[in-house]
C-alpha angles and dihedrals in degrees: 000000000000127000123189116211114211113251107267122232117204123179122167140154130211124201132196139166115235109207095184119112111262133199101243091202093064119091116256092245092058092048090054091050091051093054098040118109115228132177116241130185103184113157125225115270145094110003093225093057092044091051092047091053091043093052092051095046093043093044092230136129115233116204118213096014098124096057105032097043097059116118095007130113127216127213087222126227132257125182141031116318143143118262093259095043090053093047091053092054094044087054098048111134095003096101087236134110136188122226130185116232130206092271092059094252123132114232124200117217142150117278106269115193111026096151108127093358122119119221120264110269122202125193118204125203132207095273138006093250092053091065089090134040098041122157090251087057093051089251089287121148132195099202138042129209092243144297123232110314094345118096129226110324144157117286088221090061096045111096096208134096099254131168122192125210104201131211092248092058094047088051098044098051091049091232118200095193138355092263088073088051093047092055090067094046117098094211095060131063114231101283129223117220125239108251093216107040102020094233115146112248093224116190125194126184088350097305133105112259103179099116100097138213114221117206089331096316113117112222120214098225140016099227113098093014099103111158122202122222094233095062092049119096095177141340123228114202119196116194117205138029114337102172092119091051103042108007126244130342103058109085099153099038146299133261117209115196108205108201128214118273134197114290126237093219129039114279124193118172129159120181135186124186153134129256092195137291105026092323095135118173141182122213129190124189122179133163144154143113128309096207137040092243091058096233097125118052138175146190128186128186122186127181135179122185127183143162138051130315121236092276095046102265111149110234131185124175130176120186132176120179121179125180125186129179132184128199091211091181136348088273104031125071132174136177139183129200130191129187130187119188127176114177124177122183120179130197093022113190114267128240113256125214110194129196089205137013104281130160116243117199103237093187090081130067117238100176130090116242092250089069092093137157125200127189119188116183139180119191128184124184127176132175138184128196125186123190105182092166140354087263100056139043130175116199127183137167139177132198133191129176130184117193131181119199126196112174148156129200132198121201121194120205115202113232095197099248098077092274129107137205119218138233113198118201129188110189092187115210125327133187124209124191124194122188126180140161148150142195120202131180118203118200121187123201141143131234122187089342093307116122123224133191107191117195125192123179156134133233132184138178134186135191130192135181122200126189135178118264092238087062124190134323129228122191135172118245124254099254147334111285141179119252093258092058099050099089089061096063107130118231111261127231102264095188124224109342137159095025097115135076122265121251133185113272100167140012137180128190133181126188126189132189107193140187125179136171122201103199119191110199099175142318093299105036138052136162129215113199125179149161129200127190107197133180128188125200121193124190113185 
């Protein structure tokens, strides 16, 4: 079955008042460029090379760079800054400064009046994305990693209702899963958790919002897309319709999981803790650069969790997350990320079907230990970014996840006399495959002193579920039992299961052709205009 979504048209304007002093002689376009926040990843090294790369990325002309920069080194700059802010960091310790003249040009010159002035001090955090959203800042951020086809941008200039869960918040609340984070977020109603996969059933504006977005790549289905907390750097939650940005399937809103990336400075973190009961865990987080020039980066997260929950459910989890990046040239950047997750939970609580409203004491365990669920997942993500000039950027990314699922489920039917009959379900083994990717090109130009950033692109995602031909088994329990007896139910003889090959049973696919224009009129006004032609294919 194929459904065609009408091409979406989105026009909006965002206004803000800039209270900073401005040079009235500079053209409006240059004022906008000076105030715009942009992400930079320029490694430490010779100052002349750093300034050349910066001038290309920022789209400015730097007077005096060729002569004054010779023989000096720069500490580099990583993160999101204005042009002036990035220049100040690039020139730290060089004895030079950059000043903007009345014509809008940046002039490199020796530091003139240093009497009574302390040298500029920069403090680097463990990762670029950790520069914002710290506990000291109230977990607030000014930038987002991107939205739909648009790249990283200021939150102030993004006309959507977006809430960001930062890495500091995730770390400080000792979150075991994203469900605990979502409970604190104003855009999401308190979620339940999928008994089988452990994925939070997030709801926004009355609609299910479990189908995730992974580093900007929309996935087609939530099954098999379990995401562990230790691989997440931040979560960007958009409330409201998002069909133009990500295609169909997300009526109430969209959740973008931004994963951890290599760090620009050495990071060594070892954490031990407890998730409740005897669920002790150990977590290692290390990152940094392989080389002195900062072109090769890494980040590794390892976690082991074992023990019993507060109600006696045995849990074991093993996670390995590795991220590598490579600044191939000054204009070409690539990264790759891999995550392995193996999670086993035994004695999972049953589903209750009640004849009347009755309180069940959830602080007790009612299932036998053989009622177990195991999720084993492999995820691979890679991206490539090319900035050959200040006028053009090419961005692409690809994602693949392979998840195996082995689960049981017990249902308890209330008999009206404080006893329960049992339904015993063995789902055998399932396999879930998720594919996703995009390719976008950004072109920058000006018409009549109005700046444009035109983006054209294509995104696609595909989900496939495979099951064994012998399917699943459902059996009735042996008798009607009281609650206190239920955890002693013996495991039944399921018969021959899991001996046949797996075949596709369900598939979803979404394709999007997108066009967007980010139009900057002046300091206060900008317009975002876009179209998306989206198709959905379902194979049940």
